[in-house]
N, C-alpha and C positions, 0 to 999 in steps of 0.2 A: 447124535450123528455118528455114523460108522464110516471107517475108511478101510480099504483093502486093495491089495494088488490084483489087477484084472488080467494080467498077461504073464507069460513065463519070464519075460525080460524084467518086469517089475518085481516078481518074486525073487529072481536071482539077485537083483540089486540089493534087496533087503537082506537076503541070506548072506551074500558075500560081504556086504557092508558090516553086518554084525560080527563076522569073523575078523575082518580087518580092524574094526574098532577094538575087539577084544585083545588083539596083539598090541595095539597102542596103549590100552589100559594096563597090560602086563608090563610093558616097558616103563611107563611112568615118567614123571618129571621131578627133578631134584629140587628140594626145598631147603633153604638155609634156616634150620631150626633155631639156632642161637639168635639170628636176626629177628625171627618171628617173636620169640619170647621177650626180647629186649623191647621191641616196638610195642608189643601188647602192654607191657608195664608202663611205658611212656604214654601211651594213649589213655590208659585208665587215669593217670594223674592229670592229663590234659582235660579229659571229660569232666572230672571232678572240679577243676578250676573254672571251667565254663559254666557248669551248673551253679556254682556259688555266685558267679557273676550275674547269672539270670535271677537268682534269688534276691539280689540286691536292687533289682529294678522296681520302679513304682508299679508296673503292670503286675508283677508277681505278688507284691504286697497287697494290692487291691484284690487280686484273685483270691489270695489266702483269706483276706478279711471277709469276702463275700461267701466263702465256702463253709458249709456246716461240718465238713469232714476235712481231714488232713489232705492237702493238695499233693497229688502225685503228678509231677511235671512230665512223666512219660505217658500219662493217660490221655489218649485222644478224645475220649468221651468227656472228661472233665474240662479239657481245654476248649472243646467245641461248645460245651454248655456255657462256659464263662464268656467266650467271645460273642456267640450268637444269641444266647438267651439272656445273659446278664447285661453285657455291654450293648446288645442290640445291633451289632455290626452285621451288615448284609453280606452273606457269604458270596464269594466270587465263583464258587464251584460247589456242586452238590454231590453227595454219595449216591450210589444206585438206589438207596432207600429214601432219598429225598432230604437227608440231613446235610447241614453245612460241613464241608470237607475240611480236614486239618492236615492234608498231605502238604508236602513242601511247596508244590506249585500253587495250591490254594492260599496258603499262608503268606507266601511271598507277594501275591497280588494284593494283599491287604495293606502293604506298605506300613507296617508297624515296626520301627527300628528295634524296639525292645524285644521282639521275637527272634532277632538274629542269633543270640546265643543258643537258643533252642535248635536252630538249623545246624549250627556248628556242632553241638553236642551229638545230634542224631547222625550227622555225617561221620564223626570220628567213631561213634558206636558201631556204625555199619562197617567201617574199616576194621575195627577190632573183631567184629564177628567173622569177617573173612579170614583174618589171621588166626583166630581161634579155631576155625574149621581146618586150616592147614595143620595146626598143632594136633588136633584130634585125629585127623585122617592119615597123617604121615606114618610110614612104616620104614624104619631104617633110613630116614632122610629122604624118602621118595613119596610122592603122591600118586595114587592110582585111581583117578576119578572114573566113574562109570559113564559111558556114552549110551544113551537110550534112543531107540528108533521106534518106540511104541507108545510114547506118552504125549506127544504133541499132535493136536488134531489136524494141523496143516501139513503133517508128514515131515516137518523139520526135526532135527535132533534136539535132545536135551542132555544135561549133564548133572551129576550129583556126586556128593561125597569126595571132594567138594565140587561146587559148580563154578568152574573157572570162566564159563561163558557170561556170568553175571558180574564179573569185575568191571566197574564203571569205566567207560572210555572218555566220556565228555568232561568229567572232573579229573584234571591232570594230576592233582595231588593224590586223590584216592587211587587212581590207576598206578601211579609211580610207587606208592607205598606197598601196594599189594604185589605188583609184578617184581618189585625189588627182592622179593623172597624166593623167586623161582629161577632156576639155573639149568643149564645143560649138564651132561656128565663132564667130569674133569677133562680139560684139554679139548672140549668141543664148543660149539656155538649154536645158538638158536636161530633158525630161519623160519620166518612167517611168510606164507604165500597166500595172497588174498585175491579172489576174483574181483575185478574192477566193475562196479555197477552191475552186479549179477542179476538182480531182480528187474532192473530197467531193461537189460538186454533180453532177458527171458520174456518179459512183457511184450517187447517188440516182436519176438518170434511168434508168440501165441496170438496177439491181436493183429499182427501184420499191418500196423499203422505206418503208412509210408513216411510221415513226417518224423516219427520216432526213429524209424530205421535210417532215415537220412542223417539225423543227428549222430547216430552211433557210427555210421559208416564214414562220415566226413570228419576227419580229425581237426579240421579248421573250425567246425561249428561248435557252439557251446550253448546248450539248452538253458543252463542255469544263468549264464550271463545275459542271454536274450530275455529271460523272464525278469531279471533284475532291472534291465532297461525299461521294460514295460511297467513293472510294479512301482518303481521309484521315479518314473518319468525322467530318465536320463537321456541326454542327446545321443550318447554312444557309451559303450563299455570301456573303461580304462582300468585294467587290473591293478595298477599302482594306487588308484584312488578308491575304487569301489569293491575291493575284495570282500569286505564285510557284508556288503549288500548282496553280492553273489551267494555267499553262504546263507544269508537270510532267505533269499529266494529258493535256494535248494532245500534247506532243512525246514523252512517255515511255510512253504507253499507247495512246491512241486511234489516232493515225496508225500506229504500229507494228502494232497489231492489224488495222487495215484492210489493211495491206500484207502480212499473213501471219505476223507474229512471234507469240511466245507469252509467257505470263505470266512464265516463268522469266527470260528475257532482259530483259523489261521491268523486273522487280524489280531486277536487278543494275544495269541502265543508269540507273535512277532513283536508286539509292542513292548517297549522298555524305556530306559532313560535315553532320550535322543537329544544330546547336546543342550542347546539353549531354547528348545521349543517351549512356548509359553505355558506357565502354570503347571508344569510337570504332568501334562495330560497323557504322556506316553508311559507312565509308570504303571502299566497294567499287567505285564506278563514277564516272561523270562527270555525274551527274544533278543533283539538287536541292541547291543551296547554301542552307542555312537556318541563319543565325546568330541569328535572333530567339528570345529566351528564351520568349516566349509560345507560339510555334509548337512549339518543342521540348517544352515542358510539356504541350501538347495531345497530341502524338504519344505521349508517355510515358503519359499518362492513358488513352489508348485502347489501350495494349498493343502499339503498333508500335515495339518497342524493339530489334529485331534483324532482320537480313536474312531469317533463316528465318521469323520470324513474318510479316514483310511479304510474303514470297513466298507463303506459305500463304494469306494474306488475298487476294492478287492472283489466285490461282488461282480462288477463288470469284467474284471480280469478273469475271474473264474468262468464266466459265460463264454468269453473268447477262447479260453484254454480248451474247453471241451467241445465247443461248436465250430471252431475255426482251426485252431492250431492242431488239436488231436481229435478231430471229428471221427476218424475211423476207429480209434480206441473207444470213443464214446458209443459208437454204433455196436462194436463188439460187446461192450458191457450189456447193452440192451438185449442183444441176441442171446448171450450166455444166460442171462436171467430168465428169459422166456423159455429157453431150452430146459433149464432146471425146473421151472414151474410145470412144464409139460411132462418130463420124464422122471423127475424126482432125484436126479443124480447129475454129476458132472465128472468127466474123465480128464486126466492130464495127458500130455503127449508121451509121457514115459509109460503109461499104462496103469495108473492108479485111479481109483474111483472114490468120490465123496458122495455118500448116501445120507438121507435123512434131512432133518430140519436145519435149514441155513437161511440167513438173511441175505439181502441183496449184496452187501459188501463182501460177505464170505465167498459168494460165488465168483467174484472177481479176484479176490486176494489169494484164496487157497491154491488154485492151480498155478499161479505165478510163484508163490512162496515155495510150494512143494517142488516144482520143477527146478527152481534155482538151487535149492538144497540138493536135489538129486544130481545136478551137474557136479556139485562139490563131492557128493558121496561116490559117484562113478570115478572121479579123478583120484580120490583117496584110495579106492580099491586098486586102481591101475598102478599108482605109484607104489603101493604096498606089494603088488605082484613083482614089479621090477626090482624093488629093494630086496625081496627074498630070492629071486632068481639070480641076481648078480651078487648076492651075499654082501650087501653094503654093511659097513660099520655104522653108518648113519641110520637113524630110526625115526619113523613118524611117532610123535608122542601125544598130539592133541588136535582137536578140531574146534575152532571158535567161530561160530556163525558161518561166514563165507570164506574162512581161511583155514589152511592146514599148517601145523607147526611141526618142524622137523629138527631133531637133535642131530647136528651135522658134524662129522669128522672134517676138519678144515681141508684135508687132502682130497676129499671127495666133493668139496663144495661146488666147483664149477660143473661137474657132471650131474650132481643132484639138481642144481638149478636148471640146467638145460633139459634134463629129463622131465622135471615137473612142468616146465613151461610147454614142452612139446605135447605132453599128455593133456594139459588143461586147455591149451589154446588150439591145438591142431587135431589130435586124435579124438578128442571129445566131439568136435564138429563133424569129423569123418564118421563117427559111430552113430550119432544122432542127427539124421538128416533134417529134422524139424528146426534145428538151429540155423537160422538164415542170416545172422549178423556176426561180425568178428567177435571173438571172445578174447579178453585181455586179462592179465594178472599184474599185480604189484607185489614186489618183494621187499621185506625188511629184514635186516641181519644184525645180530648182536655180535660183539667181539668175542674172542675166545675167553671162556671162563667169566663172561659178563652176564648180568641178569637180564631177564625179559624186559625190564624197564628201559634198557639201554639200546634198544634196536634203532637202526638208521635205515633209511631207504636205500635200496640198491638199484642203480641204473642198469 
């Protein structure tokens, strides 16, 4: 598949974006080298202790006994062979080649407690690798990662040397350890400005689905709360009681459905330990952790007592989701797919074209993902222009997915925040008339001389 700008506006966006990114690369982000080296040594000791713990388990001893060669606990091939060929365990997930998967998601679904040390060791090894990358790439105490606009097929950006975009966010320990190494310049603070629901808002603009537009325009409405009520058969949504269910509906159903997943995967991925549900039937995925007796009693009373029942229920929810709640979105997907089949390409509102071989899901996802990122890129460029025109001491230093990170002089903080909000929420909408819903941002701020791990939301 090939991608290319089809308009002067699209070409200019890429050209000016590359220049703005290069200035952020040159500025760089400060790294605490001493912290990194100390933490790396600590992690190596911790990984070794965990490995020894795993080697003392019956599972490892039997694995070793059954193997004709020395067991390498880091070998996915050896582990897959032992679990699926020797022990005859049915894999919960297959690789693209049809073999039993040994990634963390697949292994966690096997519910084998003796494998837990392996998960831990891999997690800390991943953290070690991030920090080692910081050590390797730092120059005089600063990282200067590369921002790429030519490597991702969906026109989003990528980063390398090192890739700060890959620092995990969902695992708070991993995120904290890695981000604790990164600082602003002395006497400054880090400001992260994140588009709120960027892809959902862009999807509403492109599909023109009236229900989705209504959800975005009405601050009193809550799509994820409504879906939690429907999925978990609640009488009404109470955020003090059902916050975890709202998150489950958002991350386990709504977003996967928008990205092209289906009810079967959603059910398995949402399933987990649900309080006192009988016989542990919910220990299937990495989804909803519910230890609260009240919630478990509610689920039992509604008949959601097994994965099979929940999957059947979610199939009906999916049908309603696409044929009633977001029927215009569904119709757009069909039209978009037929247009691609007829012409062999699809264009984005910004003027980029996707050519070549694509599947059905790609024809829906790529224009949304690309356009959402281009909103970020346009904003990045405009903030960079104002920064240079007004000769700020503050500097843009990074871009992470849908957010911009600025190394801020505290004396300029209010002006920087006001300028960024005006550009991202107002001037962007004025410049691109295809944006027909309000755009919003969220801001998080670190204290002066504090690490990126210590950011707090700014009202």
